[in-house]
C-alpha positions in Angstrom: 13.7 14.0 -19.7 12.1 11.7 -22.2 10.3 13.5 -25.1 8.2 12.6 -28.2 7.0 14.5 -31.3 5.3 11.5 -32.6 2.8 10.6 -29.7 1.9 11.3 -26.2 4.0 9.5 -23.7 2.3 7.4 -21.1 2.8 7.3 -17.5 0.8 7.0 -14.4 0.6 8.5 -11.0 0.3 7.0 -7.7 1.0 3.7 -5.8 1.2 0.4 -7.3 0.3 -2.8 -5.3 3.0 -3.7 -2.8 4.3 -7.2 -2.1 2.7 -8.7 0.9 6.0 -9.3 2.5 6.9 -5.4 2.2 3.8 -4.0 3.8 4.3 -5.2 7.5 7.8 -3.6 7.5 6.6 -0.4 6.0 3.8 -0.2 8.7 6.6 -0.6 11.4 8.6 2.1 10.2 5.5 4.5 9.9 4.5 3.7 13.4 8.2 4.2 14.8 8.4 0.6 15.8 11.7 -1.4 15.5 12.3 -3.3 12.2 15.1 -4.8 10.1 16.4 -1.9 8.1 18.4 -4.0 5.7 15.6 -6.3 5.3 13.2 -3.5 4.3 15.9 -1.8 2.0 16.3 -5.2 0.1 12.4 -5.7 -0.1 12.0 -2.1 -1.4 14.7 -2.7 -4.1 13.1 -5.9 -5.1 9.6 -4.2 -5.2 10.9 -1.3 -7.3 12.5 -3.7 -9.8 9.4 -5.7 -10.2 7.2 -2.5 -10.4 9.4 -1.1 -13.2 9.6 -4.2 -15.0 5.7 -4.5 -15.0 5.4 -0.9 -16.3 7.9 -1.6 -19.1 6.1 -4.8 -20.1 2.8 -3.0 -20.2 4.5 -0.3 -22.5 4.6 2.6 -20.2 7.1 5.1 -21.4 7.8 7.1 -18.2 8.2 4.6 -15.4 8.0 5.2 -11.6 8.8 3.5 -8.5 5.3 2.9 -7.9 5.8 4.3 -4.3 7.0 1.0 -3.1 8.9 2.4 -0.4 6.0 4.4 1.2 3.5 2.8 3.4 0.9 5.5 2.7 0.7 9.1 1.5 -0.1 10.5 4.9 2.8 8.7 6.6 5.2 10.0 3.9 4.2 13.6 4.6 4.9 13.2 8.3 8.2 11.6 7.5 9.4 14.4 4.8 8.0 17.6 6.0 8.1 19.3 9.4 5.3 20.8 11.1 3.2 17.7 10.9 2.6 15.0 13.6 0.7 11.9 14.1 -2.1 12.1 16.8 -3.7 8.9 17.9 -7.5 8.5 17.2 -9.7 9.2 19.9 -11.3 6.2 21.6 -14.0 4.9 19.3 -13.0 7.2 16.6 -10.8 4.8 14.5 -11.0 4.8 10.8 -14.4 5.5 9.4 -15.8 4.9 5.9 -17.0 7.8 3.7 -19.8 5.7 2.2 -17.8 3.7 -0.5 -20.4 0.8 0.1 -18.5 -0.3 3.2 -19.8 -0.1 6.6 -21.8 2.9 7.8 -20.9 6.0 6.0 -19.4 8.9 7.9 -21.5 11.6 6.4 -24.8 10.0 5.6 -26.6 13.4 4.5 -23.8 14.1 2.1 -24.0 10.7 0.7 -27.7 11.1 0.2 -27.1 14.3 -1.6 -24.3 12.9 -3.9 -26.5 9.9 -4.8 -29.4 12.0 -5.7 -27.1 14.2 -7.9 -25.9 11.1 -9.7 -29.5 10.0 -10.3 -30.3 13.5 -11.7 -27.2 13.4 -14.0 -28.0 9.9 -15.2 -31.6 11.0 -16.0 -30.5 14.1 -17.9 -27.9 12.0 -19.9 -30.7 9.5 -20.6 -33.0 12.3 -21.8 -30.2 13.8 -24.0 -29.5 10.4 -25.6 -33.3 10.1 -26.2 -33.4 13.6 -27.8 -30.4 12.9 -30.0 -32.0 9.6 -31.3 -35.2 11.3 -32.2 -33.3 14.2 -34.0 -31.2 11.7 -36.0 -34.2 9.7 -36.7 -36.2 12.8 -38.0 -33.0 13.9 -40.1 -33.0 10.4 -41.5 -29.7 9.5 -40.2 -30.9 6.7 -38.0 
């Protein structure tokens, strides 16, 4: 294990962007469709090598494979753990957005509440900054 008493070591968690040539084969594997196993293994090795090299160039101390061999988190769960299975989406119930600005939000009332909360927090922060400026001005520090 890499350790340091001089500074905090850097790493990251999660997936890094995958090569366009890798994604279709990962999807085929995830969907239990036929695919070229050797080609997938070769592309994953190349993608991992590239991801590690980019992390080293960026100064990352503890590098990872960038999850290059995984199509998605949920697919990985189904592959690695028992007790999980895929179920096809009901007709007309494909992927729905959750309100990230794309399409119709899945939970419109929740989205309104979240947006109202964000506005409230933004206003509170703005008022706090104004109070802090007034205080510093009165104290002669501004």
